[in-house]
N, C-alpha and C positions, 0 to 999 in steps of 0.2 A: 507509597505514592510516587516517590522519586524514581523508582525503577519503572513505573508505568510511563512517566514522562520520557525517560531515556528510551524505552521500547517504542514509544510513539515517534520520537525524533529519528530513531534508527529505521523504522518502517517507512517513514516518509522519504528518507534519503537512500533507501536500498534501491539498487538498480535491478531490473528484471534480468536474470542471467540467461534466459533462453527464449526461443520462439520469435515471432514476428516483432515483438516489442523489446527484444534484448537491448540492454543498455539504457532503457528509459526508466526514470525514477518511478517507483510504484505509485506515488501520488498523481502522476500524469498518465497512468494507464486509462484507456477508454472505459467508460462505465459498462458498456455491453460485454467487454472482456471479463470484468470482475463479476458481472451477473452470471456469465457462462461458468466461470470457476465455481461460483456459489452453487449453481445447479449440479455441476459434476462432482463437487466435493473438493475442498482445498487440500493440498498435499499435507501429510502428517509430519511436518517439520517446521523449522523457524520461518522459512519463506511462506509456507502455507498460513501460518498464524499472522504474518505481516500482510499477506493478500487479504485475509479475512478482515483484518483491521481496516485496510483501505476500502474494502467493500462497505463496511459500516460507516466510514467517514463519508463516502459518496452517498450512501443511503440517507444519511442525515444532513447532507448539504454543508459539510464542515470544511471543505477544501480551502475556501478563501481565508477562513480563520487561521488555518495552519500554515499559510504561505510564509509567514516570518520564520518558520522553522526549517525551511528548505535551504540547504547548503549549496552554494554555487561552486562548481568545480573549476 
């Protein structure tokens, strides 16, 4: 369970490495962008798993609950 908590915190604080939203934390990506990725298929790598997790967070309305885990740079 601890590794799930670490993975969640990492995903929330991961920054998007490319595209229009490069540099933005995954937790702050627009919902339509995550929905688009869901429809296209998430990449088969760590970033893809993190994006899929953020999609589920948005789908279930959990963003506010996770705000305390966001690290300020």
